[in-house]
N, C-alpha and C positions, 0 to 999 in steps of 0.2 A: 396391600403389604401381604404373601403367601409367607405361612411360617416359617416355609426353607430359606425365605430370602430372610427373611427376620434371623432365623438362627445364622446364617452365612454374615451377615454383620456383625453380628454380634459373638465372635468366632467360632460360630459355628459348634456351639455343645449345648446340652437342654442348662449345665452348670447356668452360662450366662445367664440366660433367657431367665432361670428364674431372679438371680443377683440382680437385672438390671427391673423384675417387677419389683419386687424385694425395695428395689429404693426410690420405686416409686409410690411405694406406697403400697403392695398390694402383699396383703399373708394369703403363703399359699399351706399352710396347716391347718387351714381350719378355726383360727382361735376370730376374735372380731377387730375391724378393722384397725390400720395403724390408730386415724382420727381416733374413734373411740379407747384405745389405751392412752391412748397420750393422753387426755381430756380428763382420762380416768388418774392416771401415773398425777399428774401436773397437780392435780384439785390434793391430790395427797402428799407431795412434798409442801404445796402448802400451807396444810392441813400439818402440819407433821415441824416443818423446819422456817415454813413460812416465804413469802413472797420474792424471796432476793436471792431463794434458792436454787427458783426455779432457771436452768439453762435448759439449754437442746440435750447437753452432755449427757446430763442428771436426769430430764426425761425419756430418753431414749433406752438409756440404762433401764428402767423403771421397767419399760413402756416392751420391753425388747424387742427392741428396732433401728435401725438406723438412723443417724442425724443427718441423714440425704433427707431421706425420706419423709421426717419433718419437716425438711424446707419444703420437700415437692406437696407434702398435703395442707400447709400452714402459711411458707409462703417465709416468716419469722417469729418471733419470741413474741411478738405484740400480738399479732394474729389466733397466735394458741390460748395464752389469757385471754383473749374475749371472750374465748370458746367454755376454756370454762369459768369466767364470768354469767355467760348463759346456758351454763351449766349447772350452779350451784349458787347462783345469786338471788334471794324471791323476783326478784324487777321481770321475769318473765312468766312466773305467775299471775304477779300481780299484772303485767297487763295483761294475761289471761282472761283478769276473772274479772278487771274493771270493760273488760269489750263485749264480754256478754250481761245476759239479763242478770244483775242481783237484788237488792232490799232496799230496807228506807236508810236515812243513813246508819240508825245504829246499826242493825245487819251487816248493815256494809261494815261498819269500823267493825266490828269488831268478828269477821271472817278475813279482814287483811290482815290481821292484831295474828290471826291462829298462823296465816300463812309466816307472818315474819319469822312466825314462835316456831313454827317446823323449819323452815331455811336456817335457822341456827341452831336446831340441834341436828341438823340432816349430816352425815358422815357423807365426806368428809368436810371437815369442819372448816370451811373455808372462806364466810363469812366471820363467824369468830375472829379464825389467824387475819385476815384485813384489814380487824376493825381491830385488833391489840395490833397491829405493827401501827394505824394511824396516829396512837398515842406515844409510838416508844421511838418512831420517824418518821412525824409527820412532813419534813420532808423532801426523804427518801423519794427517786424517780421512777420505784416501780408501784409504790401508792399517790404517786401524784400521778402515774397516769389509769392506774386502778377508777379514782376518783372523777378524772378528765372521761370516761368512759360511761361510767356509772351512771352521774350524778345527771348530764344531762335525758337521759332517760325514766328516770326518780320526775322531774323535772316533768318530762313528755308524759306520765303515767299516771301515779299519785300524785303530783301538783296540779296536771288539768280536771282531774275528778275533784282534790280540792276548791281548787278556780271557780267549777261551775256550782258546788254547794254553798262557796261564798254567793256569787250570784243569784242564787235562789234562795235569797237569806235565812237558809240551815245555819249558818257558819260564820263565826264570827269576823269581819277582813280585819283580817293580818297580815303582815309580811308573808309571801310563800315560802320563803324558805323556811323562816322562823316555826311559819306553821307544818311541815315536816318536819322537823325537827322538833316540834312539838310530839309531833303524833308518833315516832319512832324511836327519839334517843329512849327513853327510859325503860322504854322492854329491852330495846336491846342490849344497853346496860346491863341490865336484869337477865340478861342469859348468855353475858357473855362475866357474867361473873358469876355463876351460878354452880359450874363446877367446883369449887373454891369455896363458895356457902355451903355444900353440898357435905365438906368434908368437915368445915370449922365450925357450922353453926345449924347441924342438917334438922335440929326441933325447930328452926326459926321456916326452914323452907317450905313451903307451898309446893299445890305441885300444879306443873306446868299452867294445866287450864284454866286454876288458879288465878293463878299469875296474870296470863293473855285475856281474864275480863275483868281484874283488877284494874289493869293498867287503861285496859279501851272504857273502861264506868269514868276511870277518872278523864280520857282527854274525852268526852264525852261532856260531861260536865262542866271542862274549864272553856271551849270553844262551842257549842252546842246550843243554838239561840232555840228562843222560843217559838212554837208556831204561830203566827200571822192571828188576830180574831178569824173566826172559823173556819183555818187551813189545818190541814194535818201535815207533819215534814213526814 
């Protein structure tokens, strides 16, 4: 279709064409694409106001785009939230790390803890906001949706690696979900409370690196098995 035919079908003006392109998620002002701006805006909304505040209307206002352009880009709120979780949760980082070459059990555990700690402090603070809502409103539909999307990937990524370590005789054979929770829960709770602790008991607050190392060592002491005779872990 020629440009002149397209203009004619849209009302015969460049303004009509520009409006149609904006509605389709194309930004004509040299800014980031609508998809990027919407993910960033939704992440900031979750961090500052909670998961339940994420609506297309609020995201469009924050991202300076139209609601129709969000529907064109994402199809619906669920797909937008999935994109936000992919961007700001540690799952993608953990999957990429475990898919590549990594060290022995101890080195791998320490690196995984660093990834989790980094994710908890990454701005916007999507993961801490999500965890706070779990404690406040565990039955909320938005919270349920988040964990319905995050839990299977956590089991497939971190869970598969832990299961392989169990099969190799390097980790105690514990129920997989409990093993994952034993690994991540203490560290996540520490970082969730860290901002408040820094205000009311700053003299007791360790550095982030020290906290990561302590929790990694504690997990290894709890679950790591001694190497078999003549073998190395």
